N, C-alpha and C positions, 0 to 999 in steps of 0.2 A: 652296282653291288657283283660281288662273285656268282659267276651263274652255280656253284656249283653247289654253292649256299642258299638261295634261292631256291632249286631246284630239291633240295633236301628239308624246305623250311614246308613244301607247296603239297596240301591236302589235310587232312587231320592223320591224325597221332594212332599206330597202329602197330602194337607189340607184338612181337612173335607167341603164339598161343598162352605157350608155358610159362609168361613173363608177363600175362593178361594181371593176378593179382589185383587188388586195392592195397591192400597192405605189403604184399612183396614190395608194391611200385615207391608204397609213404614208408618203409623203410627205410629200403635203400637208399632211398631221396635225400635222405641225412647220414647216412653210415659213413666215417669218416675214410671209408676207404679212396672213395669214387672223387678225393681228393689229395691220394696223395700222388709223390710224384713232383715234377718244378711247376715253378708254377713263380713268376718272371712278375707278372703281374703286385706279387708280395714281396718282391727286392725292390721294384720302385715303390712301393706304396711310401707315404710321409704321413706322418699323426697329425692329426688336425682336430684341434676344439674346438667347438662350429659356436659364436655369439649368437642364442635361442629365442635373444628377448626375454624383457622383463628380469633379468639375470640366470637367466636358464645357460647352462651349457651342455653341451650335445657332442660326444667323440668322435670322429671320424676315421678313414685311410684313405687318403688320395691315391692314385698309378695315374700317372701321368706318362704317354707317350715319349718317346726321346726322339728328335731330330724330323717330328710334324708337326705342320701346323691344322691349322681346323679341323681337328679331332671329334667326333661325337664322346660326350661327355653325359656316362650311365649313374644314375642314383641308384644303386641298389638297399631293397628296403627287407629287412629280417621280419618274421612272426614274433609271435608271444614266446620269450622265453630261449629267442635263438639270439646268433650274434652276428658283430661282422666276420668270426670265425665261424658260424656255420658254414657247413660241408656245400648247401648251396649255393653261400653266399660264392664261398670260395671258388667254387665249379664254376661258374655262373660268373664270377668275375673275370676265371681267367682264359675263359672260352671271348669271352669278348674284348678282355685286353688283344686276346691271340688275335682277333679278327682288326686290329686297329683301332678299338675305345679308347677312351680315358675311362674310366672307375672309380667312383668317391661307394664306398661301404658305409655305411653312417648305422652305429649304434642307438638304441631306443635311449632313452634315461633308465637305465637300473641294468640295462645289458650289457654284457663284454664286459670289459673291465674300467666301468664310468661308474659305479655304485657313488661313490667320495664326492662327482663333481655337484650334484643338488639334493639338498636337503629332503624336496619334497618327494614321496612315492612314485613311481609312473601308474599311470592308469589307461585305458584306452582310448577317455576322451582327451585326449594330452595331444590337439593336433596345432593346434597356435603352436608352440615348441618345435614343430615338425614342418610344417610349413616352412617358419620365420628361416629355419634348416637349410632346408630346399633352397630357398631366393637364395642362401649365402654359396652353399653351393653350387646354383647355378651362375655365377657371376666366375668362378671359376670354369668354366667352361672356352675353352677355346672355338668348339663350332657348334651344332643343334644342342639340345639338352634335354635327353628323358628322365624318367624315375621308372620302372619297373620294384613292387612291392610285392610279399609273398607274403598268404596265409591273414595275418592282420596285419602284415607291412603293406599288403596290396589292400585292404582294408583304408589304410592311413595316406598310401599313391593314390584312392579313389578320393578322398576330400582334400588333400592334395588338388585335383584335376578343377574339383568344384572350386576348391578361392581359389587359380589359377584363373578360372572362371569369371573371377570381380574382383582380385589382385591383376593383372598381370603378370607371367612370370616371359618375361619379353620370348627368350629362346626355347623355350620347353615348347617341344613338338607333338609328343606323344607318351602317354602313359601306360605301362604294361603292369598285368597284375594274373600274377597265379595263383590259383586257389586262394581268392578272395575271401575275408571273411565278410559274411554280411548283417547276419543277424545275430552275435557273441551271447542272444541267451542260449539260444537254439547251438552254436559251437558249444557253449561250456553243458549243455545236458549232453547234448551227442562223446566229448570226451570222458563226463563221469560214469557215461553208460557203457565202454566200451576198456581195451584193454592198454589204450594209449594215457591213461589215466595218469597210471603208475609215475608213466616219464616223466609229465608235464606238473604231478603233483614233488614228485622231487627236486627238479630244478628250480618250482619254483619258492619253496623251501629254505632252498639253498641259497634263491635268491635274498629271501628276506633274512635271513638270519647275514648276512654277507652289509647289510643296511643297518642290521640293529647294532652292529657291532661296530659302524662307524658314526651311527647318530645313536647311542645307548635311550640320553636323557630324553629322547622323544619316538621310541620305537621299543615296545612290549610284543612282540611276537608270541608270547610261550602258552597262551592258550590256543590260539589261529595254528599252531607250527605241530598241532596234537587231529586236528581235524582229517577228515580221509577221501574228505572228495573236492570235488575244484569252487562247487555251487559253495557247498560252507566256509570255503577260505573267504572267498569272495564277499560272501556275507561282514563275515570277521572282517575284514579290512575297512569298510564298510564306515567307521568310527576316524577313520585318517584323510577322509573325504567330507569333507559336513556339505559341502555345495552339493550335494543329492542326499537324499531325504531317503532314498532308500535301492540297493542293489537293481529293482526294477529300472528306476530313474536312468541310473547311472549306463546302463547298457543301454538304452535307448538314444541317450547321446551320442553314441556311433552308429547304432544300426542304420544299413542302407534298405531301404526297400519301398517300396511304390514309385513313385514321383522323385525318391529323393537325389536320384541323377539327370532328370528331366533340366539341368539346367545348365548343365555343359557345354563347354561351346572350346574344350579343349579333348582331340583324339583319345578317344581311350579302348586297348583293345583287350578285354580278361581270359582266360585260357582255363575252363573246371573242365571236371570231369563227373561224368554221372555217377561211377561206386566212388567216388570221395566220400571217405567213414566220418567224416570231419567234418564237413560242410556240403551244405545240402544243393546243389546244382540248381534246383530248384527256385533260390533266393534270388538268382541271377535273370531265371525264366519270366520271375514275378514283376524285374521292371520293367518300368515303362520308357521306350528308347525316345530318345533323337539321334540327327545322322552319326550325331562325334559316338557313339557308341556302338562296339563291333564286339559280342558275345561269340567266347569261339569253343560254342561248345563239343567237350568229346566223349565216346561212350567209355575208354578207359583212361586209367592215368594214375589213381588213388589222390592221394594227397600231395600237390609240391611234387609229383611221381615224375612220370610222360618219360618215361628211360627207354631209350632205342637209340641205337644195342643197347643192351640191358648189361650189367650196371650202370658202365659207365658214357655210355652214350646219354644226350639230352636235347628232345625233340625240341623242349621251350627254350633250351638254352639258340636255336637254330634260327628257332623263330621270332626269336628277341632281334637277332640281328640282322631279321630280313624286315620287318617292321623300319629299324636302323635307318639301312638301304631305301629305303623310297625318298631319304629328304636327305642325301646325297649325290650331290653336284660330282663330275665329271669330267674331265676335259673332252671336247667334242674330237 
């Protein structure tokens, strides 16, 4: 691996004192200005609709290096109400592509421009389709395969690692999770108690309106759209998920706590910040470890921030590339 990449990725995230504020890190991490400028990854992107099993289709974009063989392929999974076009997806994808990686940006169901592909609504427990999609993406790899997820996407990435520990993805080398959501109930409460609530409510309601317009005979969100918290909206849409008796049962389906990751046999690195305003770092600390889980706990970084030099440089992007470099073989 390039020594300059390695040196920048060593140690802990250490922002300048004036850039430590967790909200500054969190907000700027998603601002569009970070994704401005040329992006060769986007120029080479090819739209792919993946067969995710049982008739489910998921939308993604595959960017492949030209004239190179054996390149690592990184599957990027966005967070809740993000998409393949989210700033952190575009920025991370651009950085990894510039360092010789192939990149696949996946849209979860009902995210990005994919609402029309499936009649059923998205929810966080739909791991089967995301795991099947990851398997499909892995078959596109020309070298080692990696998964990197952000926030809720980090939760999905962890569950992919667990599934892969039982049902092998032969070329999967490591899973990397940035600010992974471990306890969705706690995360929802944290959002509702913060000014981020308005951001998520606006995006979620816009998504539900798209779904209702596409499937008017199946959905009526008139009541749901009047609600003022994410928790109230979660309870309201439970009628469309008869497999879950209550919203608590739903949240439990993708809560990762205690010994939930004890069965890992795929290397996993998590990157979390003590000052994350949405996800409690103690959720990571409370996990029972085995030799495959490596939590990288940082004092600062906010939620999916870790910007240094602020606001265009990103420490976790360099860290991801450093982790990938461990598996690359170079001629002697």
